[in-house]
N, C-alpha and C positions, 0 to 999 in steps of 0.2 A: 767579498762577504755577502750573499743573499737568502741565507738561511739564518731565522729567529725563532727563539721561543722566550715565552714568558705567563701572563695573565690577565684574563680581562678586568677591567675596572670596575665593572659593574657587577663581576660575580667572585666572592671570595675564593667558592667551591670551582675552580676550573682551571684550565690549561691550555695554553695556544702554542704550538708546533708549524709553521710557517714559511714556507723558499717562495723566492721573488723572481726566481732567474730567469724564467719565461711565463709571467702571470703566475697567479697566485695558486699556492699547491701546499697542499697538509690537512690538519686536523684539529680541531676545537672540542676541548672538551668541557662542560658546564655539568654540573653534577653527575649523573649518570646516564647522560646520553654524549654523545659522540657524533660531530658535523665534519663531515668531507668538504675541502673547495678544491676543485681542480679548473682548468682551462679548456673549454670546450674548442671546436675547431676554430682554426685562425682566421677571421675576416678581415676581407679588404680594407685597409687603413692602418692605424697604429693601434689601436685600443682590440683588448681581448674581451669576447662574451666567456663567462662564468657559470659552473653549475655547483650548487651547495645542496647538499643531502646529508640525513641522517644515518650512522652506522646501521639501527636498526631496518633501515629499511633496503640494505643490502641482499640479494639473492645470496645465499650461501656459498663459500669456498674452502679449498684447502685453506687459506691464507686467511680464512678471515678471523676473528679473535672468537675462541671459545667463549661461551658464554653462562651455561646452566648445565645444571645437572638432573637427572630424573630418579627419584626413588620410587621402588616398586612397592606396593602394599598390596598381601597378598589378603583378600577377604575370607579366605579359608583358616586365615592365621591370627587369635585374637593377642594382643599383647599381654605380657604376664600379670596373673591376679594376685590379688594381695593375700590368699592364701596362702601360695608357693611362698611368697616373702615371708610372711610369717614363720612357715615350716622352717624355712633356711635361716632364720635369725633365731629362731627359738636353741635351733643346733648347733647356731656358731657364736656371732657377733652377741648375743643376751643382750647385758644391759649398755652397751657400747657400741662405738662406728670405728671401725678401724679403717686404716688405710693397708691394704697387703700387694705386694707386686703380683702383677697378672704378665704372663707370657704369653704373646698371639705368635702362633705360630703359621707360617703362610707359605702353600704353595702359590708361585709365580708362573704364567704359561706366557712365550712369546708367540703370535702369528706368523706365518711365512713373510706380510707384507711387511711386518716389522723387520725379517730378516734383510730382506732384498733390501731395505729403502737405508738402513745401518751399516750391512757386508757383517758376512759370517765373523770377521777377525774381530770385533768391536763391539757386537752385539751385548755379549753376556758383561763385560765391563758396564757398558752404558747400562744396562735394566739394574744389575746391581749398585750402581752407584744413585739410580734413584730411588732404591727401596731403602740405601743410606738416607736420604734424605727423609724419607716416609717416617724411618725410625725418628729420626731427629724429630719430626712434626709431634710425634708421640710421645716423645719426652719433655717437652714444652709444659713448664709447671701450672700453665692456665688450666691446663684437663684436669690436675687436682688429684688425679691418680698415678700410682708407678706402674707405667706400660714398657714390657721389654719386646720388644718386635725382632721377632727371627723367622731366615728364610730356610725351609728346610728341605723344599726341593724346586727345582728350577725345571723347565720343561723347554723346548725350541722345538716348534713345529717346523721344520727344514718343508714339509710338503703340507698340502691339503688333506684334511681329515676330512674319511667319508662321514662320521657320526655329528662333525660340529662345524655347524653352520655360521658363519661369520658374514656377516653382510649388512648395508645401513641400516636394515630394519633393528632398531636396539632392545626392544623389548624381543624379538625372536632371535637374536644374538645371545642374549643372557639366559636366556629357557634353553637354549642349546647347549650353550657353556656348562648351565648346573648339572645337566643330564649330562655331559661329557665327561666332566669332574670325578661325577658318583660313580662312574661306570671305569676308572682306570684300574687297571692292574697293577700289581705289584713288579718292580724290576729287579732281577737278580741278585740274589746275595741279600734280600733285604725281607723282613720278617713281615707273612703277609698280614699280620693283625696290627704292624705300624704303619703300612704301605700308603692309609688315606687318614690316617690321625694328625691332618692338619685343622686347625679350626676356622680357615677362610681360602678361598681359592680368587687369584685376582689375573683376569685375561687385562692383557696391554697389546693394541693393535694400530695400525695405522686408518682402519677402514674407518670413510667420515660415518657416524653412528647417529641417529635419528632416533628421538623418542616417538616423537607423533610425526607422521608425513604429510598431512597435511596443512601443517607449520614450518615455517621458515627455520631448517635444522643447526639448531645452535646447541646441542646437547655436547656433552662430553665424556658423560659417565653414565654409568646404570648401575644400581645396586638394591638388593633385595632388605627393607626395613627389618630388622631382628633376625637377619637371618644366618647371624652366627651361629656355629653347633649343631646346626640344622642342615643333615647329610645332602638335600636336596634344594638348600637355600643359600647355602655359605659362601656365596659367590659374588663379584663383581666386573664389570667391565670397565674399561678407561680406554680411551685416545688419545696416541700418542701426538704430542704436540712440544716436541722438547723438553726439556728440564722441570717444566710446571706443568707436569704429568704426575709430578710427585706430588701437588696439593688434590689434583682429581682421586689420586687413589688413596690416598690418607681421607679425602673427601667421602667418599664410595663405604670405606671400612668403617666410617663413623655410622653411615644407615647402618650397615651389616652390627652392628654395637648398638644399635636399637636409638642413635640421634636421629630425631627430626631436622628439616630446614631450622635457620633461626628466624623469627618472626611466622612460623605456622604453627599455629596453638600454642605459641608462648610471646611472650613480651621482649625478647631478645630481640635487637637489631642488628644489622651487616657491621659494622665499626665498632672497635674499640679505639675511641680516638681517632688516628689516621691508620689503623692497622686494622685490616679486614679481618671477620670471623672465618675462621675453615667451613663450618658450616650453613653459610649465606648461600640460599637457594640459587643467585647467580654469581658468575666471577666477575664483580667489578673492579673497575681500572683506575685504582686510588693504593695499590699498594708499592709504596714507594722504598718500603723497609725493606725487603725481600724476605718478608716473615708473614706467618699469619695467628690469630691466635683463635683458641675454644673461647666457647661465650660461657656466661654462669648457665644458661639453658642446656646448652651440648655436660657442661660438667655435670650439670643434677640428672640428666638424663641417661647418662654414662653409668653414674655410680647407683642409680634405681635398677639398671640391666644387672650388673654385675653384683647384686645381690640378688638377682631373681633366678630360678631354675634354668631360663634359656640359656646362663650361660657356665652351665656346667664344666662343658670341654675345657673351660681356659683354666680350671683349676688341677689340670692332671696336665701332663708334658710327655709328649712322644720322646722315644729313645734315638730319634733319628736323627743324625749330627746334622747341623745346622752348617748354612754356607756364609763362609766371613764376606762380609761387608766389607769394601775399600775405606780406610780411615779418614783418606783425602778428602778437601773440602769440594764441591762439585766442578767450582768454578777453576780449580789447579787444574783438572782432569779436561775440562772443556772450555779454551778459550770465547773469547765473544765472539770471533768469527764461525767457532764451532758450535755456540749454542744458536746463532742467525740459521746457521744450515741445518740443525734441526728442527728449525721451527719453520722454515721457508724452503729448503732442499738445496739440494749441491750448487744451483747458483746463487746462492746468497751469502752473503758476507756482513762483517762490522761497518755500518756507516761512518763513516769520520769523520764527516759535517757535526755528528752529535757526539763527538767525542767526551767534552766537558760535562755532558751529563749524564756519563754512561753509568754512574753507579745508582742511579735513581731512574732510568728509562731506557733499556736496551733498543737501540735503532739499526735497523738491517738496509742494506743496498742489495737489490737483484739485479743482476744481469738482465740487459735490456728495459728495465723501468726506469724511468725521469728520477721520480721523488721515491725516499728512502718508506720503510715501512717499520711498524712499532705498535707490539698490544700494552705497549705502557706498563709494562712490568719492567723490575730491575732486573740484572742478569743474577745467575747465582754468584752465592755466598765464594770468594775467592779468587774472582775474576781479575786477571790483570788490568789495572788503569793508569798505570804510569810504571816509570822505573822506580823497583822493589816497592811498589803499592797495588794495592790490592781493594776489590769492594767488601765492604762489609756492613750490614743493617742499612743501606742506601748511601755509605760515606765513603769516598776512596781515604784510605788511612794506611799508614807503614803497614808492610806485610810482616815485619815484627812483629806487630803487634796482634798475637793470638789468642784470640778466646780462649781461657782456661774453663774446662770444666768444673764445677763449682757442684758441688752433693747441698740438697736441700737439709735443714735441721728443724727440730721442734721447737716453740715457743713453749713457756711455761703452761702450766695447768692455770684457767681462769678460777675464778670464786665460782660456786653454785649460783645458777640464777633464779630468781624468784619463781616460786610454786605457782604454776599455770593455774591453780583451782584451788577454791578456799575450804574445799572438801570434797568427799566423792573419789580419790586419789588424783591429785594431779603431777606434774613432771616438772624435775631440775633437772637444768644441764649444764656441763662445763666442758669446755672446749680450748683446743691449742692449734695454733697454725703453724704449717711448715714457711718461714718466712724468717727465719731465725738463724742464717740467712734463707732467702729464696733461691732455689737450685737456677742454674744458668748453663749455658750453653749446652744442653743436653745431659747436666748432671741428674741425679737420682733425685727423684720424690722422696718424700720423709714414708716411712715402713713404720707400721703402727699405728695405735687410737688416736682417733681424731677427735671424738666429743663420747663425753660418759652420761647416761642420764637414772636419775633414782625416783623412786615415788617419793609423792610428799602428799601430807592432807590427806591420809587413807580414810578418817572417820567417814561415816556415812551422813550425807546430807542431811539436814534437818528435815520430819517429815514434812510432806506437803511442797516439798520445793520442785520447781520445776525441773525435767531431764535436762540434762547439757546440750544437747541437741536442738531441743526446742528453744531454748535460749538462744542459741546461735541462728536458727532461722527464723526467730521473733528481730533479731535484728536489720531484717530488710521487712521488715511491715511499713505499708505505706508507702512504699520505694516502687521507680518504676522499673519496670521487666519488659524489654521490647516495647518500649511504647506505652505499655498499661500499667498503671497502678494496684495493685493488690494490697488488698487489708489486712492478710494473714496467710503467712506461711509456715508450715508444719512440716517434719522432717521425712525422709524417705531415705533407708539405707541400703544402697547399691550393692549386692554380692560379689559386682566385681572392682567395687572403687568403695569400700568401705570407710578408709579415711578422708572421700572428700564429701563435702556437703551438699548433698542432694535436699531441696525441699520443694513443696508441691501448695498452691494457692489453697487456702479451705475455703470452703462455703459458696463457692463457685461452679461452672458448668464447664470449666476449664479440666480435665483429666491428663495433667503431665506432672513432670518432676523437670524440675532444671537444677543444674550446679551452679550454686552462687558462690562459691567457694574452692578452690580447689583442693585447701586442705583443711579437716576443723582442727579447732584450736588442742593443743598437746595435753593428752588425760581424757580425751572424749573415746568411751569405750568403741571398740569396734563394731560389735552390735550390742543388744540388748540384753542377752542370755549368757555374756561372755564377760570376763575379768579383763581381757585382752585389752590395753588400750593405743590408740595412734599417736606416734611420735613423730613431729618431721614428714606427714603425709604416708607414715607406713604403719601398719597394723604390727605390733610388738608383743610376745607372749607375755602374762602376767602368772606367776602362780598362784594356788590357793595360798600360801605365805603372805602375799602380797609384795612378792620380790620380779622385778624383771628378769626375764629368762631363767627364774630359778629350776623351771620343771616341776616343781611338787604338786601334785595332784590330790584330787580328793577320793576319797574309794567310794564304792557303791552306797555307801551307808551318809555318804555328807563329811567325812572326817578329812582334814587335811592329813597328809600321808599317813593314812589309817589302812587298815590290813583287812577292813570287812566284816569284824567279827562281832561291831555294835548294834547291828540290824539283820531282819531275817527277811526272804524273799518269799512275796505271794505270788504263785504263779493260777490263771484258770483260762477254761475255752467257753467258749458261748456260742453252742451248736445248732440253734433252732434257723430251720430252713427257710422257712416262710412266715409271713408276718404281713401286720396293716400297718402302715404309720411309722410311728415312733415308739421303738421297744426297746427298756433297759438291758444292755448285754452286761455290765460291770458296773460296782460303786469302789469307786478309788478314794480311800479314806483321808481324812486330814493328816498333814504327817508323812504322805507318801513321795519317796525319790523314785529316781533312773524309771520311771514310767514309760514303758513301751505297749503300745497297743498296735496291732496288726492283722489285717486280714488272711486267713490263711494260705486263699488262691483267689486272684482278680474274681470280683464281681459286679452286678449293677447295683448294688445296695450300698447306701453311704454310712459312714462312721459319723457321728456328732456329737458334741461335747454342753453340757447341760449341768448348772449349778442346782442347787437343793431347792431354788425357789422358783426353779421353772426358766432359768434364764440360759438362752442359748450362747456359747461364745461359738462355735462353729457348725456350720450347716443347719443352722435354728430356722423355722418358719418355713421348710421346703424349698432354702434360699439354697444352693451349692456354692461355697464359697472357692476361692482361685488358693491355691497352695502357697503356703505361707507361715509367717510369724502370727501367733493372737494371745492377747497379754488375758489370761481369767485370776482376774483376784489377785494380780502381783506371782502369779506363776506364766511362765512361757512356751506355751504346747507350740509346738514344729507341726504343721500338718503338711502331710507329701503325699501327693497322688501322682502313679506313672501309668498309665492308659487308665484302669480301672482297677487297681490295687492303690490300697489306703495304708497310710499307717499314722500312729499320736506319737509324737516322744515329748516328754518333759523332763528336764533335770529334777527339778522340785527344790525343797518341801512345798505341798500343798498346803495353804493357809485355812483353806475350807474342803468340804466333801465336794466331787465331782462324780457327775455320772455319765458313764460311756453308753450312750445311745446307737441303734441302728436305724436308719431310715429306709425301709424296705420297699425296694423299687425292681421286683421279680423274686429271685432269692438270695440268701447269704450262705456262704458256703463256709463259713466259721471265722471266729473272731479268735483271737490269743492276747492274755494281756499279761502284765508282769510288772510289779513295782516292789518297793523295801518298804519296811517299815524298822522302826527303832525299838529295840529290845528296853523294856521297862525294868532300867537296874534297879529301881528301889524293892521292886518285887525277888529280884534276885537274890537278897539277904534273907527274905522272909521263906523262900518257898525254893529251893536249890534243886529240887528232883524236879518240880515243874518246868523251871528253866533249862534244866537239863534237856525235858521231853521238847521242849520249844525248838530250841537250837541243835537237838538230836535229829537222827535220820529216822523219818516214818515210814512204816511200809502199806500197801495197800495192792488193792486188785483193778487192773487196768482190762479194759477189752483188746484185742489182739488183732484190733481194726475190724473193718466188717465188710463182709461178702459182697460180692458183687449182686447189681438192681436187679430182681426177677423180671423186671419188665425194661423196653429200653423206654415206654412213653406211656401215658394213660394210668400212672401210677403201678410203683413197683412195693418190694419191701426188702430191706437191707438187714441181717442179722448179725449179733455182735458176733464174733469168733473166739476162739479159744480163750479165758480168761490168764493174764501173765501178774506176778507179783513185779512189783517195782521199789525201790526206794527212794524219796525225796529227801535231799539235804541241801540248804543251803543254796536251791534253786538250779540243783544238778540231779537229774532222772537217771538214775539206771536199774536193767533188770535183775532181780536175785533169783534167787533157789524160793520153789513156793514155800518153805518151811516158814520162810520169816513173815509170811502172811495168814500164818495159824491163827493170829487172834483179828485177823480184821476178816469183815463181813462181805464173802464172796457175793457179788450182786449176779441176779439174775440176767439169762441171757435175754439184749434188749433187739427191738426192732424196729426200726425208721421207716417212714414213707418214701421214696424216693421215687426221683422220674416221673413227677405229676405231670409235667406238660403234656397236653394233647399232642397224640399221635398227627406227625404232620402229611399238610397235603399239598403239593408245590408242583410248580411249573417245571418241567426237566430238559434242559436245551443241550443240544448237542454242539460240536464247535462248527463253526462257519465252514462252508466247502470251499474250494478256491473260487477267485471271480470266474463268471462264463465267458469273458471275453479275455483275449491276451492283452489286448489296450483298449481304451477308451472304457464308455460305459457298459457294464454290466450286470448281472443278477448275481446275489451270494443267495444260498439257501439253508436250511439248519433244520434238523428234526427236534419238533417241540411236542411234547407229552405230558400229560399229567400223571405223575405219581402218590402212591402214597405207603407211606411208613406203619408197620405193624409192630406190637410191642414184642413181639421175638428179635425184633432187629431186622427183618428182613424188609424189602420194597417191591412193591407190583406197579403194574401198572393200573391207573382207574380212567373211568370214563371223566371228557374232558368236561361235564358237568359238577364233578366233584371240585376241581380246583376252580374257587370263587374269585381269585385275580386274574384282573386282563392277563389276555393269552399274551403272552411276547410274539412278537412277529416271526416267520418262519423264512421270510423274503426281505432282502435290504438292496438297494444299489451300491455299485461298487465300482472304482475307476481303478484297473489293475496299474497301469501307467496309459501317458497320454499317448494315442495313435498319433502317428507323424503323418504330416501331408505330404502329398508329391510335390516337388518341385517342378515349375514351370520354366521351361527356354523356348528361348526364341531361335531364329534363322542366322544362320554362320555369315557371317561378314565375306566380303571379300578379304582378298591375301594382302594383308597390307607390310607389300614389301613391292619395291620398284622392280628386285630383280634376288636371285636367291631364297633361303630360309627367310619366311615371314610368319606372319601367326594370324589366325582367324580367330575372332569373337563373337560370341554370342551373351545374350541376356540370361542369369539362372536367378528366380524368384522365388521366395514363399509366399504361397497365397497369407499365411497369416504369422506373423513376428514369432521365432525361437518354435515354430511349430512342426519343421522339418527335420529330418536327421540330417546332422553335418555327413554321416558318416559315407552318406547316400548320396552326398551333392553332386550331380553331372560336373562334368568339368567346363569350364567358360571359356576354356581356349585350349586352341592347340596348334601346333606347329602347320605350314602351306608351303610352297615349292612355287615360286614365279619365273622361274626361267634361270640360264646360266644369265652369269653378270658381263662375261668376256663377249664380244659379238667382233663379227668382220666388218667394217667400214670401208666404204668403196666410194672412190673420188668419180669425176666426170669423166668421160671417156675423151681421148685426144682425137685430133683430126687426123683423118684416113691418110697413110704415109703415100699414096699414089695418085696422082690425078686423074689417070685413066689405067684401065687396067685392074687387076685384082693387087689389093694392098690391106693394111691393119691399123688397126686402132690399139692406144693403150691406154692404162688407168691405175690410179694407185689401190693400191687393196693393202688396208693392217689392220691389227688386230687391239681391240680397246677396251677399256671397263665401260661399262654404261654411263655407270653415276660419276667417276672421278674425270673420264677420258682418257687417263693414263697409259700409253702403249703394252704389249703383254705380247710372248710369244705362246701362249698357253689355249689360244684357240683352237677347235678341233678341224685338224686337215684337212678331212674328208667335204667339210662342209665350203672348203675356202671358193669366194668366187674369181671367175677368173679375169686375169689382168691384161689379156689381150686377146684381139678377135679379128677376122677379116671382114675387108670391107672394098667396093667397087666402086668407083664415082662413074664412070662409063668405058665402052670397050676401046681398048688402044688400035691403031693400024698395025695390020699384022709384019711383023720384021723378024728374020730369021734370028731364032735362037743361037745366042752364043754358047759354045760348048763349057759343059761344067769341070771346072777345075779343083775348085774348093768353098765351103760355107765361108757367106760372107759377114752372118753373126758367130757369136761365141758359142762354145757346149753346151754353155747354160741354158743359153737360147734359144738355139737348135733343138734343144731336147724337150722344150714347152713347146715348141711349133709339130713337134712330133708327137707329144703328148696329147694337143688338142686337135688331131688331126687333121693340120692344115696345109700336110704336102701337095694334096690334089689341086690345091689354090695355086695357081702359076706364080704370082707374086711370091707367096711365100717359098714356093718350089726354088726361086731365083736365089732366095735369102741364103734357103739351106740346103742345095744340092745336093753335097756330099751324102748328109743326113737322110735327105728324102729318098734317095737312089733308090737303097733298097726294100722302098715299100709301093712307090707308086710312081710313074711321069704324070704329071699335071695335063688337064685336059685344054 
């Protein structure tokens, strides 16, 4: 036995798995870092040299342990705001916090790489097993919500999709998948209204995805934060690495549900004891129990999301039939060998050397590798670990011990808590918990109310008491903030987060605000002009009856649940076109409510608010304020400005008269105002008739509009058009028959000055002409003329000296596009080949980088021919065959390859050198020739003598006399 496991004596948070068969080989984990040790090449002698390195220093491979997730934030999409939450609570939960069952309906898509890896026959079973594990994760009681997960559509992509790009670029893959899933068409027989009514889409791929190409690739999943219910962002991508991909899918769905990573902007850690949190930013290697928990931060974030309008799709269910998920434990369907193959490929199986610790860590051996591998995670629940035994929560137990599902139930209600405030509407709460018993093994989380609230100590605080937010900000006075001590903090209310405590330093040059607390104290009003209060960091509506969520409202007269009959409406209009400085437009009396002052049309003048003692609250001293809320003697005026259009709104009642002023800056195009005043009920009994006159309709003549201005400039006249009879009643105006106005005085036709501005004279410019060149630098021209406007609206040319402004340029330089330089080419080189086809090369350069057209680049090489590679090779001539007289010489002639020297029979026959030639050393003494009987050479040899015309030679003739007889006798 040469395999050992244990822990370091010096580090309690450690584990060691080492083999010593042929040198030290294994893994050492200390904290969140892993170290590998293995032998290097064997050196001479008996000792081994070893190398020790960290896992984080390894280049990423398909077999490396998945480390992290990337949550994608959309800068164009903000988190839900508290206004939406308030509306939701007002209509739903009212004065209680309830737990309702949420059904999460999913589309699951599997890519071709997954199908190729797992096989057509088993892929569906594998995916549904994974989704069953995801469903179990979302039933864990630590989530604090009853969530039911359903797969309503499963798509297996047997072929690559043109519109779906699945690459190693995680961001590109996620974006492409989101667009693709949103464009899916419905299936035959499916209701077109239901085909895409899933809440989220999940893509599972075997592609090794990366969040950042510049860093080591350790990403296993990506998903959009707050993407749930958004048709173009309700998606995630998870990388398949075996059954543990279920944790990745659950993690990415958590991002879709608005859950951030633990430790990012919150105080939660990565673990609860030894059990890791599912929303940890990195997959840590201490999951010895085969499960994960949801942190308190995840629980809070999820509940906040479910209360927001962003979760609206989870409140309705698709009619699509859900796909049944396998009921078996995943380890029953997939053995330890199967799980190794799912992680490392078909050459992997369970490493029996670590069989004793199977339920704590799954180790795998891969064919051809010396050591076993592990991601230091336990196998799936139900994995066989012995005869009639299986792994359950990190231990090997009898398989007769089947975890029974147990639904949770509520405890009794607690008593009411202490009131959060002593005056000014505090909050009391009572709650119960879902731990009587706690849900186990996928049991249902409790449904119903979890917390109840009610207001207390609603009496107003004593006069002179500090504002409750001021008190909370002052608790940070003279404390350090980012290393600086600020003497005094004052409150600032955030429109997006009214229930967070934002404060700013007072009396300093630092113009900033800071969030000093996530939540204000329960019972703090959401804003200065509202009864709504903050509870547990959320804005809850309070009715005018001082009851949470009652929906009771004041009428226009300020009467709770009233019908608007105890007051009357005053309306007016200020139409002075021009003025200087501040001019009064209207007087708002004491006791006025429902005040609205608005410009009829946008203009360059400004509204201002002044008290009767010349104190300005808005836009005084010719200093223009930013839009916002302004406290004027206890009345909150809201000042709105959109572009140059302004409004003033106040709920009232006013405690003192106010003057609505206009600060002229150019022209005023009209101001409308409206407010209500209470009817004096004491006079009602004394003068009923007068009261009826006040409350009944009144009639009068109004102008039927104004004629067009008689001049476009330099001053014209508008005349009032035909008078019309109108009736006024309770703020409403309507046109009536003329006889109703018989007692009203008909006003005279009125005139008003209009278009008093000077007739304009200006430089008129035409559009720029095209650039004078198609590339490089050129010139553009345009026509510049002086024009003037006349009172009748016509426009004519004027002499240039009439235009007093600087004349715009009629010429300007332009670059249509960069001109391409000409490529420089060198001489062709020799043919780079000893024989056959070769290549000639030349240099091709651009005089300036990136300034030559690639489409016009000359070729830098071309083919060439260096002659045939086969050639006739001749040997040395032999000695002459005769000592005297005619003879012959022979040599060896063969066909060979120039480079290899190998023989061939493919040389050109017509170029074959002769292998026989005549020779004569000296003349022989004359002897009578013998008669010719037959050739002495064979037929082939004599044919060569004939072919090379050697028959005239006496020596050759004597050897082939019969063959040569037909041609000639030798000399």
